[in-house]
C-alpha positions in Angstrom: -4.8 156.6 -13.8 -3.9 155.1 -17.1 -6.6 153.7 -19.1 -6.9 150.4 -20.8 -6.0 152.0 -24.1 -2.8 153.3 -22.7 -1.9 150.0 -21.5 -2.5 148.2 -24.9 -0.2 150.8 -26.6 2.6 150.2 -24.0 2.5 146.5 -24.7 2.2 146.7 -28.4 4.7 149.8 -29.1 8.4 148.9 -28.3 10.3 151.4 -26.5 12.8 153.6 -28.2 15.7 151.6 -26.7 14.3 148.3 -28.0 13.9 149.9 -31.5 17.4 151.2 -31.5 18.8 147.7 -30.6 16.9 146.1 -33.3 17.8 148.3 -36.0 21.4 148.7 -35.0 23.7 147.4 -37.9 25.9 144.3 -37.6 29.2 144.9 -36.2 31.6 145.5 -39.0 34.1 142.8 -39.8 37.7 143.4 -39.7 39.8 143.3 -43.0 41.4 140.1 -42.2 37.9 138.4 -41.9 36.7 139.9 -45.0 39.7 138.8 -46.9 39.0 135.2 -45.5 35.5 135.3 -46.6 36.3 136.6 -49.9 38.7 133.8 -50.7 36.3 131.1 -49.2 33.6 132.3 -51.7 35.8 132.7 -54.7 37.1 129.1 -54.1 33.6 127.7 -53.9 32.9 129.5 -57.2 35.8 128.2 -58.7 35.0 124.6 -57.8 31.5 124.6 -59.0 32.6 126.1 -62.5 35.5 123.3 -62.9 33.4 120.2 -61.9 30.0 120.6 -63.6 27.2 117.8 -63.1 27.1 114.8 -65.5 23.8 116.0 -66.7 25.1 119.2 -68.0 27.7 117.7 -70.5 28.4 120.0 -73.6 26.3 118.8 -76.5 29.4 118.0 -78.8 30.8 115.6 -76.0 27.3 113.9 -75.8 27.4 113.6 -79.5 30.8 112.0 -79.6 29.8 109.5 -76.9 26.7 108.4 -78.9 28.7 108.0 -82.1 31.3 105.9 -80.3 28.5 103.7 -78.8 27.1 103.3 -82.2 30.5 102.2 -83.6 31.0 99.7 -81.0 27.4 98.2 -81.7 28.2 98.1 -85.4 31.6 96.4 -84.9 29.9 93.8 -82.6 27.1 93.2 -85.0 29.6 92.7 -87.9 31.6 90.3 -85.9 28.5 88.3 -85.0 27.4 88.2 -88.9 31.0 87.2 -89.9 30.9 84.3 -87.3 27.5 83.1 -88.5 28.6 83.1 -92.1 31.6 81.2 -91.2 29.7 78.6 -89.3 27.0 78.0 -91.7 29.0 78.6 -95.1 32.5 77.1 -94.3 33.1 73.6 -95.5 34.7 73.0 -92.2 31.2 72.5 -90.7 29.9 70.1 -93.3 29.9 66.3 -93.2 32.1 64.8 -95.9 32.8 61.4 -94.1 31.7 59.2 -91.4 33.3 57.0 -88.7 31.7 53.6 -89.1 32.2 50.7 -86.8 30.7 47.2 -86.5 29.9 46.9 -90.3 30.7 43.3 -91.5 28.3 42.6 -94.3 27.5 46.4 -95.2 30.1 48.5 -97.1 31.3 51.9 -96.1 29.5 53.4 -99.1 26.2 51.7 -98.4 26.0 53.0 -94.8 26.9 56.5 -96.1 24.3 56.4 -98.8 21.6 55.3 -96.4 22.5 58.0 -93.9 22.1 60.6 -96.5 24.0 63.4 -94.7 27.1 63.8 -96.8 27.5 67.5 -97.9 25.2 68.5 -95.1 25.9 71.1 -92.3 26.5 69.5 -89.0 24.0 71.7 -87.4 21.3 70.1 -89.8 22.3 66.5 -88.8 19.6 64.5 -86.9 21.1 61.4 -85.3 17.7 60.0 -84.6 16.9 60.1 -88.3 20.0 58.5 -89.3 19.5 55.7 -86.7 15.9 55.2 -88.0 17.0 55.0 -91.7 19.9 52.4 -90.9 17.6 50.4 -88.6 15.3 49.8 -91.5 17.9 47.8 -93.2 17.2 44.1 -92.9 20.9 43.5 -92.2 21.0 45.9 -89.3 19.8 44.7 -85.7 20.8 47.7 -83.8 22.5 51.2 -84.3 23.9 54.0 -82.4 24.6 57.5 -84.1 26.7 60.3 -82.4 27.5 63.6 -83.9 30.5 65.7 -82.9 31.7 69.4 -83.8 32.9 70.5 -86.1 31.7 67.9 -88.7 32.2 64.4 -87.2 29.5 61.7 -87.5 30.2 58.3 -85.8 27.9 55.3 -86.5 28.1 52.0 -84.6 26.2 49.0 -86.1 25.4 45.6 -84.7 24.5 43.5 -87.7 22.5 40.3 -87.9 24.6 37.1 -88.0 23.5 34.3 -90.1 22.4 31.0 -88.4 21.4 29.4 -91.7 20.3 29.9 -95.2 16.6 30.1 -95.9 15.3 29.5 -99.4 12.0 30.9 -100.6 10.7 30.5 -104.2 14.4 29.9 -105.4 15.9 32.8 -103.7 18.3 32.2 -100.9 18.4 34.6 -97.6 20.4 34.6 -94.6 18.3 34.0 -91.3 19.3 34.8 -87.9 18.5 32.9 -84.7 15.3 35.2 -84.3 14.0 34.1 -87.8 14.6 37.5 -89.4 15.6 37.2 -93.2 18.3 39.4 -94.6 20.4 39.5 -97.8 23.0 36.9 -98.3 26.3 38.7 -98.5 29.0 36.0 -98.8 29.4 32.1 -98.7 29.1 30.1 -95.5 31.1 27.1 -94.5 28.8 24.0 -94.9 25.6 25.9 -93.6 22.2 24.4 -93.0 19.7 25.2 -95.6 16.1 25.3 -95.1 13.9 25.1 -98.2 10.4 26.5 -97.6 7.7 24.8 -99.5 4.2 26.0 -100.4 4.5 29.6 -99.4 4.6 32.9 -101.3 8.0 34.6 -102.1 9.7 36.1 -99.0 11.3 39.5 -98.8 14.2 40.7 -96.7 13.2 41.9 -93.3 10.2 39.1 -92.9 10.3 36.9 -90.0 9.9 33.0 -90.6 9.4 30.2 -88.1 12.2 30.5 -85.6 11.2 27.2 -84.0 11.5 25.3 -87.3 15.1 26.9 -87.7 16.0 25.9 -83.9 14.9 22.4 -84.4 16.8 22.1 -87.7 19.9 23.3 -86.1 19.6 20.9 -83.3 19.1 18.0 -85.6 22.1 19.0 -87.4 24.2 18.7 -84.2 22.8 15.3 -83.6 23.2 14.0 -87.4 26.1 16.1 -88.9 25.1 14.5 -92.4 21.8 16.2 -92.2 22.3 19.6 -94.0 19.4 20.4 -96.2 15.9 20.5 -94.7 12.4 21.0 -96.2 9.7 23.0 -94.3 6.1 23.4 -94.6 3.6 25.0 -92.3 1.4 22.1 -92.4 4.0 19.2 -92.8 6.7 20.2 -90.5 10.4 19.4 -91.2 11.8 16.8 -93.5 15.5 15.8 -94.2 17.4 13.1 -95.8 19.9 10.8 -94.3 22.9 9.0 -95.9 21.0 5.6 -95.9 18.8 7.0 -98.3 15.7 7.6 -96.2 13.7 10.7 -95.9 12.7 11.5 -92.3 9.7 13.6 -91.3 9.8 15.5 -87.9 7.8 17.9 -86.1 8.7 21.5 -85.7 8.4 21.6 -81.9 10.4 18.6 -80.7 13.3 17.3 -78.7 15.7 16.7 -81.4 18.0 14.4 -79.3 15.1 12.0 -78.5 13.8 12.1 -82.2 17.3 11.3 -83.4 17.5 8.4 -80.9 14.0 7.1 -82.1 15.2 7.4 -85.8 18.1 5.2 -85.1 16.0 2.7 -83.3 13.6 2.5 -86.2 16.4 2.2 -88.6 17.8 -0.9 -86.7 14.3 -2.4 -86.4 13.6 -2.0 -90.3 17.1 -3.2 -91.3 16.7 -6.5 -89.1 13.4 -7.2 -90.4 14.5 -6.4 -93.9 11.6 -4.1 -94.5 11.8 -2.0 -97.3 10.8 1.6 -97.0 11.7 5.2 -98.1 10.1 7.5 -95.6 10.2 7.3 -91.7 7.6 9.5 -90.2 8.4 10.7 -86.6 6.0 13.5 -86.3 3.7 11.7 -83.9 4.6 11.3 -80.2 5.6 7.7 -79.2 4.8 6.2 -82.5 6.9 5.9 -85.7 5.6 5.3 -89.3 7.2 4.2 -92.5 6.3 3.6 -96.0 
C-alpha cells in the first residue's frame, strides 16, 4: 500500500512522457518561411535606420537650425528698428503747417504761433493742449483740434463777433453780446461806442456789464442818432440826442418805453419853453430835467 510520501512524489514529479513533451524543441520552419521572416526583420531594421526620431537629430543639423532662427530674429529686429527710426526721425511725420478754418480776426501765423507745434513730431502733438492754448485767446470763443497721420493738424475756430466798441481809460476794445472784451482788429461801420467812466483800465478777456451793452443797443435801434453812450456802475447810461440834450437812463430798462417817455418829455419842455440840458429817465414813472 502506497504511503503519503509516495503519493506526494507522484503529484509533484511529472512523468517521463510529460517531461519529454515539455522539452521537445519547436517544429522546424521550412526554408520558405525562414526566408519570409528574414525579409520582414530586415525591412523593419531598414525602416528604423532611415526614419530616426526628431529628438535624435544630428548635432550639425540642430546647429544649422538654431543659427537660421537667430538670423531670422536679427532681420526682424533690424526691420523694426529701421521702421522706428523712419517714424521718429523722418520729416514726413513732423508738423510743418496746419489746416485752419473759421479764423476771421486772427491770422494764420498767429494761430500757428500759439499752437506751438510746428517742427514737432505728430506723435508728440496733444490736441487738448493746443485747444487749451487757443481758447485762452480773448478773440476765441470755441475751438476744435484734430490730428491726422502722417503730419496733419486741423484747427477749427469760432471767434467772438463784435457787438459794439467798449472804451476804457482811452483804450478801445471790441465787446461781444456776452460782454467779453477782445482786441479791436478792424474798423466797424458806424458802431455803438460805450465809454466806461470811473473804472480801472480793462484788459482783453475781461467781462463787462452785458445788460448795459444790451440796453445801449436797444436804444440805438429806437434812436438811430444815439451812437455814443457813457456808462457808470453807479449812474447808469447816458447819451446825447440831436436836440442837444443829454439823456440819463437806467441799465435795466425797457428801451422802447424809455424812448417813448423821452419824446413825451421833449414835447412838453418845448411847449412850455423850458430851458434844460439834461433829461433824467432813471426813475420809474417819473422824469426830471435840469
